[in-house]
Steps between C-alpha positions, in 0.01 A plus 500: 500500500548732793234564767182698534693754711752549221216542253338764713825685559559504128149626426474761779851578621657418835336792684148356452576144609587378849597163643605637840379238752367753754303678226372173363366411848338845534319472166413125536181568703223752560326547836307170495578191700772303322401144413793402284805735518692525174777732392469631142788468262507875454312827561472732204407869503366601156464872432310486166238290325778372272691383805197303621459344158867401491471331840189308401649386172819385672299303754267357233797371303625309800167407660584703807220627722439876532349643821400863458524713811400848608574615855454156657209612721275212404380265772399190303838383362428625151856627465682206666787379283498156339812282488755637249251770392582856404333767718415790274475812718309783334594761764719703265217545252346773713404786267164668468486521120188714468245663725201658322272692741238564235474135405548406868753232403859417566746271324768352730775245504444207739757610760325827581397506866131541574576795727711674236226476240255642751730790581528583130123470446416709808654805333206482256232418758507132401595170667572136416221341701642154600684547828633181659645542849845479339422788257809694603733224387299271267526544124226546243626185327460306822152648552409384150649150552282433804200720413569681828220665695550705815305724727317704229370194316160531670423795271760495223552130434820300451793545264324338203237773521772763443705332224413596139796354303819299542827440317602143555805296405392144424683177568678507160626859556250662273318821601124558486273788597155428634206725584442868423542847645128564499275417798282286278606232251363157426686392189599134526571303817610692808865396505585796728266364762651152459855621564398701807524260794684230300807529728756506220401154369372619156737782417717774650332839522740777385251785465166594666239750391282586794183703554529761769215616728427833654685587818225568755456861608371394843557191710307417822612228742268317741641280772239271662613295799306191604521262795481202271652417161186336364295805594739715303458271200124558529572873474645440149161358386316788667700755297423303182130499574516877534621500138806716571821415318815550714837521327663309789332257735745314718446265793755428774458253785615528861827314446594736218413809708716373790791434271475844341493657848819309588676602182390860477401611849135562404204441731260320265442202733374726778223624265357165395569137406450562126528794267305571185691770310312669222588783261272682262637720226396749236275805516233308692746354755363695798133419425582131451705493820205645698276219375757234592558646853126485564467140374797374697403669826152346468675162482679549830836641388699766677536735202767770502553794268870496449719804447689505175827402671349201684307392188820479307668315784218240517525431130880467523466268797264287296750480213763370743261256669674191368747574769875493512525122461570333168281208404664159517397141555409583863301813431277524193298800391206380295311679223144373454179665393138420572176668404448798722178347637716218644757720672351452843469123455856467370651706778316284757633192325859635508476564872367149558783348292766681698355359820445149367856465366674693778664760271529878520287720273465861397291633219488808283263536208421710201142474625352703218549210261513204737879444471650381825860455614498265797845420639547171676817419696656279763737608771863386496730461795867552402383452139392143578158381391352163568349303215159496662484878498592512131230249428243704682604814313460331166162354595384851594616634165330216314175563694514876429515432126239231497255714699550800270422284200193352666374855545542584138840659528844467352845383612659828402346847468807698391834343588492233229558126503871512449675194634356491850129462417529237226406233749147649533434599142333173412244555773373816322550412138380164362723300269335609167572860589853426606568309180372793296743728692786256435419512126507878507839483671631263236375729221691797634799312643535159328842431652378590847781745578298788640474480880443127513319342792298813583140619471334203325 
């Protein structure tokens, strides 16, 4: 009967199928901690929708799992390979098929990089609003799979708010189109919204129609340094009470500032123990920035008016604030969200957890929408870690999730559940809701071949 690899080589040709062991290892994981390392049977590189359909049909015939992958920048394990699976890399499907400046829309293949789409849109005074920190290397398909957010989400929302329509290959290899190219449209159930954030478990996105936003004519950056992280979090609420809507509102703690100084030679730590970084944009950017500076100064902040060059540097430093380390079982970057009114309480709780469990902590946050990225880690000596330290790390992680939920929050704001966060999903979603999601999964993927063991 042959093998799945032979089937794929026959359907796609040898140039689009690889079983090279080094490449299999490279494509077996994304940037999340690896809980169960598995090599796929093959990695395939489709270049057309028909190629994707052929891969899915071949896998469906043999009951082989298909793990769709973009650039592998995810941090929840959503693109980790399953045993004997086929990793379907969409990186070669990287064309911008249409960009209509009058309609303010674009149609792209899933492998188009976020930054490339933005470069093309900028020529027309437009932008694709979602901007995860990995925007230079992450793909639009990956943004859709995880419903990615980013720095601008305080004003412009997350990926779902910018997706109008999708082309999706289903688990039997058939192709459907959902949504519309108009900004409004309420015919039938919102299948487009369902696919966004589904992490490749319901279908494989092969085309995306997005809504573009206006590229701001003016951008103002405010850097407010505080002696205390919790006081900086209070500044977020003060800006909200002033009823000014920043485009970017980011919060960095002392540990993050110190790390950035070490990596980039900056002097942020000498200016405060916490940084609230805010950008306003549009024609009213300067007036809004003036209001924010006044509000923050009244709250005890050292407020600076940055030059254009330093403003850009501060934003770039924030984008790289995850640091040079890669998350693993000893260092875990979390992704929780709480109501903004509980930011101060949650940050205080995080600091208490780190002390109680004897683990290291640094925190950055998309403070404008209450989405925090605390990173917990334990130190290793010659790569050796004692079992007690690992236990304390996991207790701190569990406590951070439980506390966020107690405050009305969620276990993941933008990174997705993937493989890594499945252990906490039941804490947020009761069984009747989870069973309904399993039934939806079975409807779209009755054989369970699409990214099994992820998201739900």
